[in-house]
C-alpha positions as CSV (number, residue, x, y, z in Angstrom):
1,X,44.5,64.0,-23.5
2,X,42.3,62.2,-21.0
3,X,41.6,65.5,-19.1
4,X,40.7,67.2,-22.4
5,X,38.4,64.4,-23.4
6,X,36.8,64.4,-19.9
7,X,36.3,68.2,-20.2
8,X,34.6,67.8,-23.6
9,X,32.3,65.1,-22.2
10,X,31.3,67.4,-19.3
11,X,30.7,70.3,-21.6
12,X,28.6,68.1,-23.9
13,X,26.4,67.1,-20.9
14,X,26.1,70.8,-19.9
15,X,25.2,71.8,-23.4
16,X,22.7,69.0,-23.8
17,X,21.0,69.9,-20.5
18,X,20.9,73.6,-21.4
19,X,19.3,72.7,-24.8
20,X,16.7,70.6,-23.0
21,X,15.8,73.6,-20.8
22,X,15.6,76.0,-23.7
23,X,13.4,73.6,-25.8
24,X,11.1,72.9,-22.8
25,X,10.6,76.5,-21.7
26,X,10.8,78.4,-25.0
27,X,10.2,75.9,-27.8
28,X,12.6,74.2,-30.2
29,X,12.6,77.3,-32.5
30,X,14.4,79.2,-29.7
31,X,17.3,76.8,-29.7
32,X,20.1,78.6,-31.5
33,X,23.8,78.8,-31.0
34,X,23.3,82.3,-29.5
35,X,20.6,81.3,-27.0
36,X,22.6,78.2,-26.0
37,X,25.8,80.2,-25.6
38,X,24.0,82.7,-23.4
39,X,22.6,79.8,-21.3
40,X,26.0,78.2,-20.6
41,X,28.3,81.2,-20.7
42,X,30.3,80.2,-23.8
43,X,30.9,81.8,-27.1
44,X,28.9,80.6,-30.1
45,X,32.2,79.3,-31.6
46,X,33.0,77.3,-28.5
47,X,29.9,75.3,-28.9
48,X,31.0,73.8,-32.1
49,X,34.1,72.5,-30.5
50,X,31.8,70.0,-28.7
51,X,29.0,69.5,-31.3
52,X,29.5,69.7,-35.1
53,X,26.0,71.3,-35.6
54,X,22.7,72.1,-33.9
55,X,21.3,68.8,-35.4
56,X,24.1,66.9,-33.7
57,X,23.2,68.6,-30.4
58,X,19.5,67.7,-30.8
59,X,20.6,64.1,-31.4
60,X,22.4,64.3,-28.1
61,X,19.2,65.6,-26.5
62,X,17.3,62.6,-27.8
63,X,20.1,60.3,-26.5
64,X,19.9,62.1,-23.1
65,X,16.1,61.6,-22.9
66,X,16.6,57.9,-23.8
67,X,19.3,57.5,-21.1
68,X,17.2,59.1,-18.3
69,X,14.1,57.2,-19.2
70,X,16.0,53.9,-19.4
71,X,17.6,54.5,-16.0
72,X,14.1,54.5,-14.3
73,X,13.2,50.9,-15.1
74,X,13.7,48.7,-12.0
75,X,14.8,45.1,-12.0
76,X,12.4,42.7,-13.7
77,X,13.1,40.3,-10.8
78,X,11.1,42.4,-8.3
79,X,7.5,41.5,-7.5
80,X,5.1,43.5,-9.7
81,X,3.8,45.9,-7.1
82,X,7.3,46.8,-5.8
83,X,8.5,47.1,-9.4
84,X,5.7,49.5,-10.3
85,X,6.1,51.5,-7.1
86,X,9.8,52.0,-7.8
87,X,9.2,52.9,-11.4
88,X,6.6,55.5,-10.6
89,X,8.9,57.1,-8.0
90,X,12.0,57.0,-10.3
91,X,10.2,58.3,-13.4
92,X,8.6,61.2,-11.6
93,X,11.7,62.3,-9.7
94,X,14.3,61.5,-12.4
95,X,17.0,64.1,-13.1
96,X,15.4,66.5,-15.6
97,X,12.2,64.6,-15.3
98,X,10.0,67.7,-15.5
99,X,11.8,69.0,-18.7
100,X,11.9,65.6,-20.3
101,X,8.2,65.0,-19.7
102,X,7.4,68.3,-21.3
103,X,9.4,67.3,-24.3
104,X,7.8,63.9,-24.6
105,X,4.4,65.6,-24.6
106,X,5.4,68.3,-27.1
107,X,4.2,67.6,-30.6
108,X,6.3,70.6,-31.9
109,X,9.5,69.0,-30.4
110,X,8.8,65.6,-31.9
111,X,8.0,67.0,-35.4
112,X,11.2,69.1,-35.4
113,X,13.5,66.3,-34.5
114,X,16.1,65.0,-37.1
115,X,15.1,61.8,-39.0
116,X,14.8,58.9,-36.6
117,X,14.7,61.0,-33.4
118,X,11.0,61.1,-33.2
119,X,10.8,57.3,-33.8
120,X,13.3,56.7,-31.0
121,X,11.3,58.7,-28.5
122,X,8.1,57.1,-29.6
123,X,9.8,53.7,-28.9
124,X,10.7,55.0,-25.4
125,X,7.1,55.9,-24.8
126,X,5.9,52.5,-26.1
127,X,8.3,50.7,-23.9
128,X,7.0,52.6,-20.9
129,X,3.4,51.7,-21.6
130,X,4.3,48.1,-22.1
131,X,6.3,48.0,-18.9
132,X,3.4,49.4,-16.9
133,X,0.9,47.1,-18.5
134,X,3.1,44.1,-17.8
135,X,3.4,45.1,-14.1
136,X,-0.3,45.5,-13.8
137,X,-1.2,42.3,-15.5
138,X,1.3,40.3,-13.4
139,X,0.1,42.0,-10.3
140,X,-3.5,41.2,-11.2
141,X,-2.7,37.6,-11.7
142,X,-0.8,37.5,-8.3
143,X,-3.7,39.3,-6.5
144,X,-1.6,42.4,-5.8
145,X,-3.7,44.7,-8.0
146,X,-7.4,45.0,-8.6
147,X,-8.6,42.9,-11.5
148,X,-12.1,44.4,-11.7
149,X,-10.7,47.1,-14.0
150,X,-8.9,46.2,-17.2
151,X,-5.1,46.6,-17.1
152,X,-5.2,48.8,-20.2
153,X,-7.5,51.3,-18.4
154,X,-5.2,51.3,-15.3
155,X,-2.2,52.1,-17.5
156,X,-3.8,55.4,-18.3
157,X,-4.2,56.2,-14.6
158,X,-0.6,55.2,-13.8
159,X,0.8,57.2,-16.7
160,X,-1.3,60.2,-15.9
161,X,-0.1,60.2,-12.3
162,X,3.6,60.0,-13.5
163,X,3.1,62.9,-15.9
164,X,1.4,65.0,-13.3
165,X,4.1,64.4,-10.7
166,X,7.0,65.0,-13.1
167,X,5.5,68.2,-14.6
168,X,4.8,69.6,-11.1
169,X,8.1,68.6,-9.6
170,X,9.4,72.2,-9.6
171,X,6.3,73.5,-7.9
172,X,4.5,71.2,-5.5
173,X,1.7,73.7,-5.0
174,X,0.5,72.7,-8.4
175,X,-0.7,69.3,-7.0
176,X,-1.6,70.6,-3.6
177,X,0.0,67.8,-1.7
178,X,3.3,65.9,-1.2
179,X,4.4,63.6,-4.1
180,X,4.5,60.6,-1.7
181,X,0.9,61.2,-0.8
182,X,0.0,61.1,-4.5
183,X,1.9,57.8,-5.0
184,X,0.3,56.4,-1.9
185,X,-3.1,57.3,-3.3
186,X,-2.3,55.6,-6.5
187,X,-1.4,52.5,-4.5
188,X,-4.7,52.5,-2.8
189,X,-6.5,52.9,-6.1
190,X,-4.7,49.9,-7.5
191,X,-5.2,47.7,-4.5
192,X,-7.8,44.9,-4.8
193,X,-11.2,46.0,-3.3
194,X,-12.3,44.1,-0.2
195,X,-14.5,41.1,-0.8
196,X,-18.2,41.8,-1.0
197,X,-20.1,40.2,1.9
198,X,-23.5,38.9,0.7
199,X,-26.5,40.6,2.3
200,X,-27.8,37.4,3.8
201,X,-24.5,36.8,5.6
202,X,-24.5,40.3,7.0
203,X,-28.1,39.8,8.2
204,X,-27.2,36.5,9.9
205,X,-24.3,38.1,11.7
206,X,-26.5,40.9,13.0
207,X,-29.0,38.5,14.4
208,X,-26.3,36.5,16.1
209,X,-25.2,39.6,18.0
């Protein structure tokens, strides 16, 4: 019985991941028992041994997205800069990150979800924005991030970088450089600017030489 249950759990993950791929590449309307069966090499009837209906499968897709996104949040005990660095890397390289990001940005997918599914994913997106904003604000207070730009505006920059990295994960030529270089560039952008030396001070230094 334990082996059978484990096999069912494995199949459910396979089917969920296959459904994610179909929805992201062909749209949610393409998700049928036939297309799913072809994707995983099962008969249409075999699918219903693991999920009672397509709606139940889509619910599992939502749960899968929630699980992957939740796994990318680092410990709240880390300093804000390290916390944000780890989050950006984890979110942009997460298993299925490219597919999941496409779904999160797909209005068609969100509208086609069963009742409550869209709200659950919206809550995931809101939690992400709040996490990034909290890191930025804490980092600004600690002097780790620049404070001459509002944290709300920097959230957009960070989220855009994550989306670009995740969406181009399968084809690095789309961003023209290595993901680490992009993350490093984001770090430089967030870094506090050097202090401005008054003109009079610079002039005095020049005369002294």
